[in-house]
N, C-alpha and C positions, 0 to 999 in steps of 0.2 A: 694580364693586368688584374690587380686585386679587385675583388667584388666590392661594390659600394655598399656600405652598411646603411640600412634604412630601417625605419620603425613603422609599424602598422598602426595607423590612427584607430582603426576598428579595435585592435587588441588593447591599446592604451585606454580607450573609453571603457571597454569591458572590465579591465582591471580597476579603473577608477570607480566604476559603479559597484565594485565588489561582486561581480558576477563570475569572474575568473581570478585565480591567483597567478602570480608570476610563473610559478612552476607549471601550471596548467597551460598558460599561454605559450611558454617555451616549448612544451610538449607538442602542442598543436602546430606551431610554426615549423618545428623539425619535421613533423609528418607532412606538412605542406611542401617543404623543400624536397623531401624524398619522394614525393608522388611522381609517378611516371609522366603525368600530364598536369598542366596548370590547373589548380583547384582553388576555390575561394576559402578563406580562413573560416568564415561563418559556417560553411558546409561541413568542414572538419570538426568544428566545435559541436555541431548538432550530432554528427555521426558518433562522436565519442560520448555523447550523453551529457555534455557539460553545459550546453545552452539549449533553450527551447526556441521554436520559431518566433514566439511572442517576444522573448528577450532579444532575439536578433533584430526584430523590427524596431524595438526601442533604441537599440544601439545605432542602427542605421539612421533612424530619424534624428537622433542627437548628432550623429556625424555630419549629416547634411546641413543641419542648422548651424553647427559650428563653422563649417566651410563657407556657408552663405554669409555668416556674421563676419568672418575674417576676409571675405571677398577674394578667396583663393580659388583657383581652378582645380578640378578633380581629374586625376588621371584614370582612364577607364581600365577595367579588368582585362585579364588575358584573353577572354573569349570575345571581347568587343572588337569591332572592325574600324570604328571611328571614335574620335574623342570630342567631347563637347567643348564649345568655346569657353574661355575662362570666365566670361561675364554671364554665361547662361546659368540659369537655376538648374540644379541637378534633378534628374528624373526620379520618381519614387522607385526605391529598390524593391525587387521582387522578394517574397519571403524565401528563406533558405530551403524550405522543404520542397520547393517546386523543382522538377527536373529541367535540365536544359532542353531546349527545343531541338529536334533533330535537324541536322544540317541539310537534309533533303526536303525540308518543308517548303512548298512553293510560296513565293512572296506575292500576295495579291494586292498589297497596299504599299504605298511608299514607306521605305524603311525609316523607323524613328531613330532619334538620337539614342545611343546606348545608355542604359542606366549605370550609374557608378557601382562598381563591385564593392564587396565587403572589405576589400583591402586597399582602399584608396590611399595613395602616398601623396602628401602635400608638403610643401615647404613650410618650415616653422612648426613641425609636429611636436618638437620638444616643448615649445612655449604652450601649445594647446594642451599637451599632457599635463604640464605643471598647472595650468588653469583648472584642469579637472581634478587632479588628485595630489598635487604638490609632491611628486616623488623625488627621489634623489636626482641630482643634475644628470642629464643625459647628453651625449654628444649630439650636436646639431648635424643634420645631413649636409652633404656637400652643397656648394652654391647652386642656386636654381639654374636649371638648364633644360632645354626641351628633352623629354624622356626618349631614350632610344629603344629600339625593339628588344634588345637584350635586357633592358631594365624594366620591362613591363611586368614581368613576373614578380610578385611581392617577395621581399626577403627580410629576414631579421636574424641577427646574430645573438642568440640568447645569452651566450657567455659574456658578451660585452655589456649587457645591461646590468648596472649595479642594483642591489636590493633596495626597494623603497623603505624609508624609515617608518612610515605609517600611511595607510590609505585614508583619505578624507571620507567622512560619512557622506551618504548620498545627498543629504540635505544641503551640503556645502557646494554642490555642483551649480553651475550657472543655470538659471531657470529656463525650462523648455518653452518654446512657443506653443500655443494651444493647437490641438488637432492631431498629434501623432497617435494618441491612444485610440481616438475614434476613427482614424483614417482607415478606409477599406483597403484590404490587401490587393496587390496587383493581380490582374487577371491571370489565371493559371495557364501554363503552356498547353498548346493543343497538339494532338498527334497529327501526322500527315493524313490527308483524306484518302490517299491511294492505298492504304493498308488497314486491316482491321486491328483492333487492340491486341497486344501481345498476350494479355491475360486471358483472352477468350479460350486459348488452347488449354489452359489449366482448368478453367471452369467446365469446358466440355468433357475433359478427362474425369473431373469430379462427378459429373452426372453419369458417365459411362460405368464407373465402378460402384455407383450406388451410395456415395458419401452424402452425409447430411451437412457437413461443414468443411470448408477449406480454410486452413490456417497458413498465413504467410507472415513469417517473423524474421527479422534481421538476424543473420548468423545461423539460420537453419534452412534445410531444404523444404520445399512445399509439403505440408502434412495435411491429412484428411481424416475426419472422423467417420469410420465405416462400422456400422452396427455398434456404435457406442465406443469403439476403440480407436486410438490415434495410430495411424499408419502413414508411412511415407507414400506420397502420391506418385511421384516419378523419381527415377534414379538420376539425380543431378547434384551438383555441388551446392553448398549453402549460399543463400542470397545475401549479398552485401546491401548496406543501406542505400547507396546510390542506385543500384540495380532495382531494388524493390520500390524505391520512390518513383523511378521512371516508369515502372510497371503499373503502379497503382494510380498515379495521377493522370494517366491517359483516359480514364473512364469516370473520374469523380465529377459530380455536378458542380456548377459554379457556387451554388448556395452551400453545399457541403464543403467545398474547398475553402470558402470564407470562414465557415465554422471551424474547420480544422486548424486554419492559421490562427484563429482567435482562441480556441479552447484546447487544441492538441488532440481532439477526437471528433468524430463525425459519423452520422448514420445516413444512409441513402439506399435507394433501390436501383438495381441494374438488371437489364434484361438482354438476353441474346435471342433473337428471333428464331423461332422453331426449336429452341432448346429448353429454356427455363428462365425464370426470374430469380434474382439473388438479393438477399438483404445483406448489405455491406456495412461493416463497422471498421473505421480507420482509427488508430490511436498511436501514441508514442509510449515507449517504455525505456528502460535504462540503456538498451542496446540500439535503439533507433525506431524507425517506423514499423508498424505491424498492421495486419488486417485479418478479419474473419468474414467469410462469406457463407451465408445460410442458403441452402437450396430450397427454392419455392417453385413447385411445378405449376405449369399453366393450367393443367386440368385439376380441379378441386376434387378430392376424394369424397365419395358419397358416404353417408352415415353407416350404411350396411358394410362398406369396405373397412371402416374403422371399428366396427363392432359396437356401435352405440346402441343401447337398448331402446325399445320403442317408447318407454316412458320419457326418455330425454327428448325424443322428437315431439312428444306432446307439449313440451315446454315451448316449442317454436310456434305453437298455435295460440299462445296467450296474447291478450291485448295489452296488458300492462304487468309490471313487476320487474324484479332484478334477477338475472341468471348469471352466475359466475363460473368460469372455467379456471381452475387453479392447478398448480403443480410447480416443481422446480424448473429452473432454466433448462431448455432443451427437452422438455417432456412432451412437446407436441400440442401446446395450448392453441397456437395460431392455426394449426391444421384443423383442430376440432371446431374452433369458432368459424373458420371459413366454410367447413362442411355444413354447419348449422345455418349460416347465412345463405349458402347455395340452396339448401332445402327450403328455406323461407322464400327465396327468389323463385323457386319452381312451383310452390304450392299456394302462395298468397298473392293478393293484388294490393300491395301497399308501397309505402315510401321508406327506403332504408338509407340511413346516413351512417357511414363508418368514419371514425377518427383514429388514425393510426400513425405510428412513428417508426419506420416509414410505412407506406402502403406496400403490403406483401402480396397476398393473393388478389388478383383483379377479378371483378365480377361484371359481366355484361348484363344489360337489362333483359330479363326474361319476362316473367309476369309482373315483377316489381320494378320500380324506378330506384336505381342505386346510385348514390353520390358518395364517392370516396374522397376524403380530405386527408392530406398529409401535414403533420405538425412541422412547422418551419417553412413549408412551401405554400400551403393553402390557408394556414391558420397559425396563430402565434403559439398556442399551447392547448393541451387537452381541455383545461377548464374553460378557456375562452371559446373554443369550438363547441363544447357541450352546452355552454350558456347560450350561444348563438343558435344552436340547433332547435331550441324551443320555439324560435320564430320562423323556422323553415318547414313547418308542417310535416314532421316525421311521424312514422308509426313505430319503427324499430331503430334504435341507436346502438351502434357497437362502439365501445370505448376500448382502444387497444390495451391500455394499462391504467388501472386506478392507482396513480402514483402518490398523490398527496391528499391532505385533509380536504381541501376545497373541491377537488375533483370528485372525491367520494361523496361529499355533502351534496353537490349538484346532481350526481347520479342518483342518490336516494330520492331527492326532491323530484327528479324527472320520472323515476319509476312510480312515484305516488300520484303524479299528475296525469296518468293515463297513457304512458308509453312503455314499451318493452325495451329494457336496457340490458345489453350483454357486455360483459367485461372480463378481465383477467386479473389474477393476483398471484404472487409468488408464495403460496402456502401449500402445505402438503396434505392436510386433512380438512374435512368439512368443519370440524369444531374450531381448528386454528384459524380458518378463514373468517368465521364470525368474530373471534377474538381480535384478529388483526384489524378488521374494520372499526370495531368499537374502540380499540386502544389508540387509534389515531386521533381521537377527539379528547379535549380537555376533560378532567374528571367531572366538572360541573355540567357537561353536556351529555355524558355517556348514558344517563338514564333516558333522556329524550331520544337518543340515537337507537337505543335498544328497542324502544317502542316502534320507531320508524322502520328499522331493519326487520323486526319481527313481522310487521304488516306487509312489507314489500318483497322480502326474499322469497323467490319461487323455486330456486334450485341451485345446488352447488355440485359441480362435476370436478372432482379431484382426480388427477391422473398421473401415472408414472409409466415410462417406457421400459420394457423388459426385453432381454435378448431371447430371440426364438431359437428353438432347436433347428439346426441346419442353416442358420443365418437369417438376418433380418431382425426386425423388432416389432413388438406388439404392445398396445397400451392396456394397462389395467386401470379400472375406474372405481372410484368411490362416489356414490350418487346419493345426495341428500335432497329430498323434495320438500317444498314448503307445505306445512300442515298445521292445524291448530296446536298440536302437541309441540312441534318445533318452535312455533311462534311464542308459546308460553315459556319454553325454556330460554329463549333469547331474551324476552322481556324481563324474566326473573334472574338473569345472569347465571343460569345453570348449564352452561355450555358443555361441562364435563359429562353430562348425561346424554349428549347427542349420540354417542357411540351406542348406547342402549336403544335409542330410537331407530338407528340404522338396522339393528337386529330385529326389532319387533315390526319394522315397516317393510319387510321383504314383500309382503303381499301387495303393498301399494306401489312397488317398483323401486324401493330404496335398496342400496347395495353397499356393504362394507368392503373396504379394500382387500382385507384378508380373504373374504368369500370369493371375490373374483380371482385372486391369485391362486386359490385352491382349485377353482374351476379350470384355470389355464393349465395347472399341473396335471389335473385329471385328464384333460384333453391332449396331454403330451405336447402342448404348444411350447411350454417353457420347462426348464429343469427345476426340481425342488430347491436346489441351492440358489438359483436366481430369484425365486420367489422369496426365499428367506432373507436375502440381502436387500431386497427392495421393499420389504414389509417394515412399517414403522412400529408395529406391535408384534415382535418376533415370538414372544412366549405364546400368545394366542394362536399365531400361525402354526407353531409346532403342535399344539393341541389339535388344531383343525386337521393337520396332515395325519396325525395319529388316528383321529376319528375316521378319516377317509381311508385308513389302512394303506397309507403311502409311506413306505420305509424311507426315512431320512434322519441322519444324525449330523448336526452342524459340526464343522471343524472348530476346535477350541483355539488353535493357533496355527498360523500358516508358517511353519518352520521347516526347513529342509530335513528330510529323513536322515541324512548323513550326520546330523548333530546327535541323533539318538534321543531316546525318551528321557525327559527330565524327571527325576524322582520327585514324588510329592512329599512335602515336608522336608525339613533339614535344609542345608545350604545347597544352592545350585552348583554345578561344576565350575571350576575356576577358569576354564578357558574353552576354546573350541578350535576346529580346524582353521588354518589360515586361509584368508580369502573368502570365507563364507558369511561373515557377519552381515546382517541386514541393516544394522544401525551403527555404521562406523562412527567413531568419535569425531568431534569437530576439529580434527587435526590430522596430519598424515597425508600421504599422496592420494588416497582414495576419496578424500572429502569432496572434491570438486564434482565428481560424478553423482553424488547423492544429495548434497545440500542444495536447496534452491537459491539461497542467498549466502554470500560470503560474510562471515561474522565481521561486524564493524567494531572499531575500538569503542570501549565504554565511554559514556559521556561524562568524563571526570572534570575536565577543565575546558575553558575557552582561551587557549593560549596559542598565538601564531608561531610559526617556525618550528613545528615539531616533526617536520617531514623531511629533513635534510639527511642525506646519506653520506657515508664516508667509510674509511677503513675501520671496521668494527673490532673492538677488543675481544680477546678470547677469555671467557670466564670459566673455561673447563676446569673442574676440580676446585673452584673457589666458592661454590655454593653447595651446601649440603642438600641432598634430595631425600624426600620422605620415602621410606621403604615401599609404600603403596603407590607412589606417583606413577610408575609405569603401568601398573595394573589399572589405576584410575583412568588413565588416558586411553585405555583399550577395554572399556567395559563391554561385555559380551551380551548378546540378546537374551541368553538364558538368565543372566543375572537381573537384567531389567524386567523381564516378564515375571520372574519369581518375586521381585519386589512389589509389583503391582498385584499379583494374585494372592499374596499373603493375606490381604484383607478380604478375600472372597470374590473379587472381581475376576473376570475372564477377558483377556485381551485377544484381539484378532491376529496379532502378529505384525500389524502395521505401526511403524515407529517413525518419528521425525525428530532429528536433532535440532534443538533450538539454540540460538546464539547465546553463548556465555563463555567468557574466559575463565572465570573464577571456579565455576562448578561445571558439572555435566548435567544438562537438562534435556529431557525428552518428552515430546507430546505423544501419547499412546492412545490408540483407538481401542475401545471396549466393544464387546459383542452387542450391547444394547444401543450402539451407534453414538454413545457419548464418548468423551475423551477426558483423560486426566493428564497431569503434568508430573513427571517423576524428577525429583531434584536430588542429585548425588553430590554431597558436600566434599570439597577438596580436602584430602587427608592432611592433617597437621595444621589446618587453619583454625578450625573451631573444635573445641572439645565437646563432649556430650552435654556438659553443663551449659556451655555457651549456646548451643542449639536449643536446649530446653528453655533458656531465657527468651529466645526469639519466639518459640511456639507459645510460651506462657503469655507473653505480651500480646500476641495475635489473638489468643483466646479472650483476654481481658477486653481488647478493643471490640471484638465481635459481640461480646456480652453487652457492651455499651452502645451497640448498633452503629459503630463507626465502620464504614465500608472497607474491609480487608478480606483477603482470601486465606482462610485457616487450613492447616494441613488436615488430611482425613485420618481417622483412627485406623491403625493396622489391626492385624489379627488379634494381638494381645491387648488391644485398647490403647496402646501407646502411639504417639505420632512420630517417633524416631525409630527407624529400622536400621539394620546393619547387614550388609552383604560383603563377605570376605574382608571385614574390617573397615568398610566404607560406610559412613552414615548416610542415610537417605530419608526423604519424606515424600509423600504423595499429596498433591493439591488438585482440587477440582479445576477444570478449565473454564474460564469466564470469557465470554465474547464481548468485545468492545473495540474502541479505537484509541490509539495513543495520540493525545493532543499535540499539535505542532505549536500552537499558541493559544492563549486564553483571552476571552473577552472580559469586559468589566464585571458582568454578572458571575461568570465562572470564577474569577479571582476572588470575589466576595464569598462565594460558596466554599471554595477551597480554603480560604482563611478561617472560616468558622470550623470546618472539619479539622484543620491542623491544630487549632486551639484545643479542641476536644481531645485530639490525640495526645497533645502535650499535658493536658490535665490528667489523663490516664497514666502517662509516663511519669508524672511527678508523684503519683499515688503508690508506686511500687518500686522495686529495685531489680537490677540485673547484675548480680555480683560477679558473674563470669565474663562480663563484657568490658571492652576497653574504654578509657576515658579520653575524650577528644580535647587535648590541651597542648600547650607548647612543648611540654616535656615528652609526651608519648609520640605526637605526630611531628615534632621538630627535632629535639636533641637525640632521642632514641633512634630515629630514622637516619639522622646524620652520622651517628656513631656506627650504625650498620654499614653505611656506604663507605666510610673511611676505613673501618676495620677490615673489610673484605676487598679493599683496593679496587673499587668499582669505578673510580673517577680517574680520568686520564691525568698523568702527572702535570701537564701544562695547566690544567684547570683546577687541580685539587685544592691548593691553598686559597685561591680566589673564591671558589664555591663555598668552602668552609667559613671563610671570613664573612661572606655575604649572608649566609644562614645565621651566623652568630649575631651579626648586626640586626638582622630582621627579628630574631627572638628577643634581643634586648629591648627592642621597641614595643613588641606586642605583649610580653609577659605582664606588664602592669595593667593592660586593658582587660585581662581575664580575671583579675582580682575582684572578688565580691559579686561575680556573675553566677546566678543559680544554675546548677547542673541537674539534669534528670534524663530519663530515657527519651531518646529522639529517634526518628527514622534513620538519620545518618547519611542517606543517599537519595534524598527526596527531590529528584529532578523530574522533568516532564516525562522522561522515558520510563519512569517507574510509576506512572499514573495510567489508569485505564478508564476511559470515559464511556459510560453506558447510558441508556435512556434514563436511568435513575440517578445519574450523577457520577462523580469520580470515585474510583476505588484505588487505594494505596497498594502497591505491589512491592515485592522483594525487600524484606526487612533483614537481608543478609548482613548489612552494615549497621544494624542496631547498635547504639553505643550510648554512653553517658556524655552529654554535651549541652551546650547552650542552645536556646530556641532559635537564635539567629542562624544556625547552620541550616536548618530545614527551610528557613525563610529565604535566604539568599540563593539556595540551589533552585528553588522554584522560580525566582526572578533574578537571574545572574547578571543581567545587563546593568551597567553603571551610567548609561546615558539618561537624558531627560525622560524618555518614555519608560525606561526601567524604573526610575524613581517614582513615576506616576503609578505604574503597575504595582510596585511594592506598597505604596500607600493604600491602594484599593484592597490588597491582600490583608494588610494589617488592620484596615477598618473592619473587615469581617472577623479577623482574629480577636480584636479587643472586645467583641460582643460576648465572648466566652472566657477570655483569659487576658490579664493585663500584660502589656508589652512595653517595657521601658525604652524610650527612643535612644537612650545612651547605648543600648545593646547593638544598635546598628554600626557602632564603631568597630565591631568585631567582624564585619563582613569582609573587608580586605585582609585582615589577619587570617581569617579562616580560609580564604581563597589561597593565600600564600602557603599555609600549612598543607593544603591539598596539593599544591605543586610539588612540595617536598615528598609528600606521601606517594604521589604518583610515580616518581622515580624509584622509590624504594619498592613499591608494589611490582614494577616490572622486574627489578633485580631479584626479588624473592621468587619469581615465577620463571626465571630465565631458562630453566631446564625443560620447560614445556615447549614442544616444537611450535605450537600456535604462537607463542610470544616471540620466538626467534624469527619467525617469518613476518609477523605483523610489525614488530618494533625493531627491524633490522638496523635502524639508525641509532638505537640505544647504545650509549657508551662511547660514541665518537666525540672528537673534539668539538665539532659543530653542535652536537646535542648539548653538551655541558655549557658551551658559550651561550646558547639560547636560554638554557635554564637560569644562568646567572643574570642575563639581561631581563628575563621575566621577573625574577625576584627583586632586582633593583627597581623595576617599574612598580612593583608592589610596595616597596619601601617608600617610594615617592607618593603613592596614593595614601598610604597609612599616615604619612606626615601631613596630609591634607584631608582630614576625615570630615570636614564640614559638610561636604555634599552628601554624606551618609547619615547624618544625624537629623 
């Protein structure tokens, strides 16, 4: 008998909420049908990284309310043993991240009614789906009948579901009843009491091999960090998402489980009696659930075992002041602090309060009374616990981490009011620690904070872990002690001179990091190379090693000897042995083993339906290829390192290919631990003059203090280099974050900067750059597509007529619009937000065009919120440059031209293997049908431009 076609209400709601596309839903349903055992659709969506547990909860809550509203009964999932009565209210659904309870778990309480699964099938699902998203008409399920056993597994026929015309915005959905957002997640499943947690075996093994961290990641076997290196812990297959979820949720605390369901990450402590304690962090990534466990021994190491100098122990006898332990993540700060607290506990008669997240080392009451409070369990936050500690009669307060301005402020006040405060910061040197504390405060308060810090700071212990000879690790310390000289430097803002005080204060117990590293090398505890790579001032360390008559010469570049020595001067060799490159290009079969992230398509347009596959046309021989194209796609390490070292820099040989379709871009590490970005321009796209126009514009913007990243001068003073006929430039690497969205204040800031950029653009020329107009981006591109027969015959005439109709409408709109130099591709992906504000990136598409091009790319949405955001942007823009509201009529024409240019852009690059893999749907009949539909929608919007003016 033919299987009954059913629809998943869970899936239809996810599509209506725009959390899943039809294609993604069909993919998940196929995986569900092919699974060897019955699985919930929500679990599969989480496993594939398409939905988060929080989104699952929203969908399930909406699903339950719709069912209650319609008065229909829910069929239970495949793992349930009984079904609720039709009139009964559905039970709260468990979050998808929780594992199923083992079948052998003893039942100590009456069995509850099973909760509805994620795949509830109800009669009238088509009507409910139309109520949510108004998709195309779907076939109604068969007449209502009691579900049979063989029908309990959810089913969906993806091919039978027609494509929806458009998904309704989330605001059009029926209103939710209050409470789903604030509702607490269901209690986590418990492991059977008659067996220990399965993860204990891995944690015991971790302790046996001397690992500091255990990493459990979906799709990888268990890994451990042993003496600073990642190693496989046991020989077993990769962990799947369900396996790892079952493994991890056996030991998580209820509070941490609720936090994980709410935030997708959680911290808590776990202990195995007689073995050790562990600091656990659970989180989600694109592959699924993951966790990291940090080993925390029960026995706290004594200061002499850690090699702490006597002057550091003297800090433990202070009655008040601020003592900080700093260093990068994983440098042993918690171990050092625990050792100091243990020393105080054995030598003083006082009251100690620790505030940690979570509690790591545990301290028994010895001579001191010790209260340990955990953030999230015993207190709300660091700042609230620190403020409350002042009323709890403490003598010593330990703050696990000085995270924010308010916590730092309270810690300084506490240190000044007669308490000894110990804390940690993620800084590498004593001087940077002082700067980090002061920089957290607004400029108007920094003078006062300098005075407070200068008077209360008693010591800074900066540390780093180094690999010991023969195995193991040892800490190297930089020690700054509070003194009148240090206090004066802090108050006067002369923190750069702290390094000199460290040298002159050796007799008082101070110690520079390089001095301790040299001592460790002399004692043959660490290798000179290890000291060199852990030093932050490598030039001074080399001098110190030479003065100590320790022979050491750093390696300039870590390249295989089989490549041979690269000659200094002149051009580097044109190639190298196959299979040896350290920096494979972002294409070809070797890419997946090197790149951390698969390149994503450039953010050109927001157009649905560009992912359909079909029989692709063969364009072999129909597109000319630049003579250097093959060589460009296979740049060798010798060429990249030569390009960097022309300007006098020396690279370590560590390269990382960055995502870029148009060019080849590499992040390169230098010997001074800084990094640069090398950009190799695609041959045949830009001439030397066109690249010079880009660099000239960047220099003009930088001179006007508009935040951009200018290319660095090369050996001859020019910014454009050439390697084997390929132009390149070197840029400094700037740290920051790419904004996902902008708030009102950021939009105003960005509008002012964009206006200043356009003022500079209007003051100069770029004669070698293209003009963004209907002729260049419309007719010329159409001619190229038609001339090279890149459009399927079935769609050729219709596509050409649609483009001509579009151009006829938009050409009059471009008349009398001022043209000047603009960014050209000014979307959020080409912005970097730093503590000082936004920085414009990637002027590769610099062109002559109207100001509206950069405006609409920053705010591409055409809904009510997009109009509001654009107004905020233009409000800031008009403070520095006029903007005629009539220019907003160009937004939809410019978007349509971008659609046409997008197809031509793929066609021009089709010989590149990266494009053929990523855009495999290009050239199919479905592709051109969707292009035609998109352009027709643009024509309709252009005919109704009132909303854009």
